[in-house]
C-alpha positions in Angstrom: 57.1 204.7 44.8 56.1 201.2 43.7 58.2 199.6 41.1 57.2 196.0 40.6 57.1 196.3 36.8 60.4 194.4 36.4 59.4 191.1 37.9 61.9 190.1 40.6 64.0 193.2 40.3 64.9 194.8 43.6 64.4 198.6 43.7 66.4 200.8 46.1 65.0 204.4 46.5 67.0 207.5 47.5 64.4 210.2 48.2 65.5 213.9 48.7 65.8 214.9 52.4 62.8 217.0 53.4 63.2 220.5 54.7 67.0 220.4 54.6 67.0 218.8 58.1 66.0 215.2 57.6 68.8 212.8 56.8 69.0 211.2 53.4 67.5 207.7 53.5 68.0 204.5 51.5 64.8 202.4 51.1 64.4 198.9 49.8 61.0 198.9 48.2 59.1 200.8 51.0 61.2 199.9 54.0 63.9 202.2 55.3 67.3 200.5 55.4 69.5 203.3 56.7 69.9 207.2 57.0 72.8 209.4 56.0 73.8 213.0 56.5 74.8 213.5 52.8 73.4 212.3 49.5 76.8 211.0 48.5 77.0 208.8 51.5 73.5 207.5 50.7 74.4 206.8 47.1 77.6 205.0 48.1 75.8 202.8 50.5 73.0 202.1 48.0 75.5 201.0 45.4 77.3 198.7 47.8 73.9 197.3 49.0 72.8 196.8 45.3 76.0 194.7 44.7 75.4 192.6 47.8 71.7 192.0 46.9 72.5 191.2 43.3 75.1 188.7 44.3 73.1 187.1 47.2 69.7 186.9 45.4 70.9 186.6 41.9 68.4 189.2 40.6 68.6 192.6 38.8 68.8 195.7 41.0 68.0 199.3 40.1 68.2 202.6 41.9 65.5 205.2 41.9 67.0 208.6 42.8 64.8 211.6 43.5 66.2 214.8 42.0 65.9 218.2 43.7 63.1 219.2 41.4 61.0 216.1 42.5 61.6 214.0 39.4 62.9 210.4 39.8 65.8 209.1 37.9 66.1 205.3 37.3 69.5 203.7 37.2 69.7 200.0 36.4 72.7 199.0 38.4 72.8 195.3 37.8 70.5 194.2 34.9 70.9 190.4 34.6 71.3 187.5 36.9 74.7 186.2 37.6 75.7 183.2 35.5 77.8 180.7 37.4 81.0 179.7 35.7 81.0 176.5 33.7 82.8 173.5 35.2 85.1 171.6 33.0 83.7 168.1 32.1 
């Protein structure tokens, strides 16, 4: 699950729950952030976390979502750093 190919990009992972009994987790890189009972709750939290991380750290954020067939889908949520507004002279 390593995804360091985008420099300072933060990756959030949403793996499938194993065996139908394990809650759905959201991981930042390899560290578990939180668990949820449904994949929709996990996605909602991951999107909110992505926005917070992007705003706080001023870096791109992407989601890696494991599909039921085991393949991973990559979604670039926030691609570029935030540019601060210009101040008038």
